[in-house]
Structure formats: structure tokens, C-alpha cells
C-alpha positions as CSV (number, residue, x, y, z in Angstrom):
1,M,69.8,120.4,93.2
2,K,72.6,119.7,95.7
3,M,72.8,116.3,97.5
4,D,72.4,116.7,101.3
5,W,75.1,115.4,103.6
6,I,73.0,112.4,104.8
7,A,72.5,111.0,101.3
8,A,76.2,111.6,100.4
9,S,77.2,109.9,103.7
10,I,75.0,106.9,103.0
11,L,76.4,106.6,99.4
12,A,80.0,106.9,100.7
13,L,79.3,104.2,103.3
14,I,77.9,101.8,100.7
15,L,80.8,102.5,98.3
16,F,83.5,102.2,101.0
17,G,82.0,98.9,102.2
18,T,81.8,97.6,98.6
19,W,85.3,98.8,98.0
20,G,86.6,96.9,101.0
21,A,85.0,93.7,99.7
22,I,86.4,94.2,96.2
23,I,90.0,94.9,97.6
24,K,89.8,91.7,99.8
25,Y,88.8,89.7,96.7
26,A,91.5,91.3,94.6
27,T,94.3,90.6,97.1
28,G,93.9,86.9,96.2
29,K,94.3,87.7,92.5
30,I,97.0,90.3,92.4
31,D,99.9,91.6,94.6
32,V,99.2,94.7,96.7
33,V,101.4,97.2,94.8
34,P,100.0,96.6,91.3
35,L,96.5,96.5,92.9
36,M,97.0,100.0,94.3
37,L,98.4,101.2,90.9
38,F,95.3,100.1,89.1
39,N,93.1,101.3,91.9
40,T,94.7,104.7,91.6
41,L,94.5,104.8,87.8
42,S,90.8,104.0,87.9
43,S,90.4,106.9,90.4
44,L,92.3,109.2,88.1
45,I,89.9,108.3,85.2
46,I,86.9,109.1,87.3
47,I,88.3,112.4,88.5
48,A,89.3,113.4,84.9
49,G,85.8,112.7,83.8
50,I,84.4,114.9,86.6
51,F,86.8,117.7,85.8
52,G,85.8,117.4,82.1
53,W,82.1,117.6,83.0
54,M,82.8,120.7,85.2
55,W,84.7,122.4,82.4
56,L,82.0,121.6,79.8
57,S,79.3,122.9,82.1
58,K,81.3,126.0,82.8
59,N,81.3,125.2,86.6
60,P,84.8,126.0,87.6
61,A,86.5,124.3,90.5
62,A,88.0,126.5,93.2
63,I,91.8,125.9,93.4
64,S,94.4,127.6,95.6
65,R,98.1,126.8,96.2
66,E,97.4,125.9,99.8
67,G,94.5,123.7,98.8
68,I,96.7,121.9,96.3
69,Y,99.4,121.2,99.0
70,I,96.7,119.9,101.5
71,A,95.1,117.8,98.7
72,L,98.5,116.3,97.9
73,L,99.2,115.5,101.6
74,A,95.7,113.9,101.8
75,G,96.5,111.8,98.8
76,V,99.8,110.6,100.3
77,V,98.0,109.7,103.6
78,A,95.1,108.0,101.7
79,I,97.3,105.8,99.5
80,L,99.4,104.7,102.4
81,A,96.2,103.9,104.4
82,V,94.9,101.9,101.4
83,I,98.1,100.0,100.9
84,F,98.2,99.0,104.6
85,E,94.5,98.1,104.5
86,A,95.2,95.9,101.4
87,V,98.2,94.2,103.2
88,A,96.0,93.5,106.2
89,L,93.1,92.2,104.0
90,K,95.5,89.9,102.1
91,S,96.1,87.8,105.3
92,G,93.3,88.7,107.6
93,N,89.5,88.5,107.9
94,I,87.6,91.3,106.2
95,S,84.9,90.9,108.9
96,T,87.5,92.0,111.5
97,I,89.8,94.3,109.6
98,V,87.4,96.7,107.9
99,P,85.3,97.4,111.1
100,I,88.5,98.1,113.1
101,I,89.8,100.5,110.5
102,S,86.4,102.1,110.1
103,V,85.7,102.5,113.8
104,G,89.3,103.7,114.5
105,G,89.0,106.2,111.6
106,L,85.7,107.4,113.2
107,A,87.4,108.1,116.5
108,I,90.3,109.9,114.8
109,S,87.9,112.0,112.7
110,V,85.8,113.0,115.7
111,A,88.9,114.0,117.6
112,A,90.1,116.1,114.6
113,G,86.7,117.8,114.4
114,I,87.0,118.8,118.0
115,L,90.7,119.8,118.0
116,F,91.0,121.4,114.6
117,F,87.6,122.5,113.5
118,N,86.0,123.8,116.7
119,E,83.2,121.2,116.7
120,A,81.5,120.8,120.0
121,L,82.4,117.9,122.4
122,T,79.1,116.5,123.6
123,A,78.3,113.7,126.0
124,R,77.0,111.7,123.0
125,L,80.3,112.1,121.2
126,V,82.3,111.0,124.3
127,I,80.0,107.9,124.7
128,G,80.4,107.2,121.0
129,I,84.2,107.3,121.2
130,V,84.2,105.1,124.3
131,F,82.0,102.6,122.5
132,S,84.2,102.8,119.3
133,F,87.3,101.9,121.4
134,A,85.3,99.1,123.0
135,A,84.3,97.8,119.5
136,I,88.0,97.9,118.4
137,Y,89.0,95.9,121.5
138,L,86.2,93.3,120.9
139,L,86.9,93.0,117.2
140,A,90.7,92.7,117.7
141,A,90.2,90.0,120.3
142,A,87.8,88.0,118.0
């Protein structure tokens, strides 16, 4: 049975929120670069376990050269984002930083969906983007 997108989204939301709190706490205990090293190593362990399970269950993963290049680019962007978020969390308030990053990421993702993936631009999306920028302004001014 496949997980639907709503359940997966809610789990991701909970996990990203928890991750932000853990990173904020960790920045008081360890410098950012070693923090990211151990963060990445733990990710590799989880992914290796998932690949092992896929291999044992004879459920092969689809892999292409272009997919690998795009995944590597996404990894570079992600680790840079995580490093900058950790740097921000080391000296700033989690209650301001995480919402700004999350809401800003939302606006960028919506724009990418419209520009690159032919998703429809609706009045509801426009209003949501306007409110997201208003939220960033209000949070940044706090």
C-alpha cells in the first residue's frame, strides 16, 4: 500500500520541524561544519538501509545518468541551505528563522512549479504567495 501525498507531506512537515529544533539545540554543542558532517553521515546510513531493503525485496530503484546529475546538484544545494540555516540558528531565534526559511521556500517552490512544471497559477496561489511574503516581512521585523 502506497502512502498518499497528504500523509507523506504531514510526516515531512513534522520531521522538518523536529529537525530544525534539533539543529538549533546542536549549534550550542558543536560547530556548524562538524554538525553538518554528522548530519550527512546519519542521512547516508538511513539511505544505505533503504537501498539495502529495496535490494533484498527485489524492488529496484530507477536510476539514469541525468537523474544522478540532478540528484547531485540537489544535494549540493541542500547541504549549502542546511549549512546556512545552521549558521543562522546558531545566533538567531528559531521562532523567526525557521518560519522565514520555510515560507520563503514555499514561495520559491510554488514559482518553480508554475515556471518549470506547468502547474496552474490560480488566484488562491497568488494570494498565498502574497501572504507568504507578508509573513516573511512580519517575521523579519519581529
